[in-house]
Phi, psi and omega in degrees: 000145180268180178281136178242143173275167179300323180293319179292330180292333179062217182252021184235051182289136176268145179249340182206175176241133173265131185256110177257169178294336180271352179141181181268144181235116174292135182210157176280176181300318182297312181289331176298314178299319180294320180292321177295318177297318178297315178299318179299318178299323181275000180082023182247154171260124180248099179288148177241142173231145179290139178283143176259342179235150179298143177206168177257146177291119182300318182291320177297318179298316179295321177296321180294328179293327182288327183288000000 
């Protein structure tokens, strides 16, 4: 990931990555809790790691596109 300015980050800053079998997903705190809950419902363990570089929450960005 590259360096992002505050303006480029917009209103969707990610704080951690959720690790699925298909890959890592940058996410905010709210979506991290939801993804862990979804994984628990499916019988999966979804580990989270703190981000070291700025990124945007993939789920927030997708929700904004729908609106």
